[in-house]
C-alpha positions, 0 to 999 in steps of 0.5 A, a space after each residue: 346874259 346873267 352877270 351878277 351885280 356883285 362878284 363876292 370873292 371866294 375867300 376872306 381877304 383884301 381885294 382891289 375893287 371897282 364900282 361901275 354903272 352899266 346901262 344905269 345899274 350899279 355893279 361892284 367888282 372885286 379883283 380875282 387875281 392877287 395883283 390885279 389892277 383897277 384897269 384890268 378889273 374894269 376891262 374884264 367887266 366891260 368884256 363880260 358885257 361885250 362893251 367896247 370902250 375907248 382908251 386913255 393914257 394912265 396918269 404918269 405912264 404911257 400905258 393905255 387903260 380903259 376910259 373911265 366912261 363910255 356910252 353904256 358905262 361909267 366908273 363911279 369909284 375904285 379902291 380896296 376892300 377888306 372882306 370877311 365872308 364869315 361875318 358877311 362884312 366888307 370895309 372899303 377904303 383907298 383909291 385908284 392911282 390909275 383913275 385918280 378916284 376913290 370909293 364912292 359911298 353913294 354908289 356903295 349905298 345902292 349896292 348895299 340895298 341889293 345885298 341886305 345880308 352884307 354889312 358894308 362901310 367906308 373906312 
């Protein structure tokens, strides 16, 4: 199974993003749909790895979402990113209201080492 550590979007723009460790390795996932939720991005990544996960109730809602951690994974951060493909630049900001977590700069640093051609920073 060859799942990329970062799924850079196909177009410049603003995207929701999650930062996840799976089996001890860092992954960065950008939303693929315009109005994706952080929970659906996490769900898709875990599904790609065939990882079963528990569910928790979203804060202030009856909606069930993937648990932020499990046997093989841990959600490290979530928020948004402004991506410029031409400049190979991504600026991360904001937080996930569903998970009450923001961008994890330490996790981003480990991803930055995997993607040396990209300029990544936290606003």
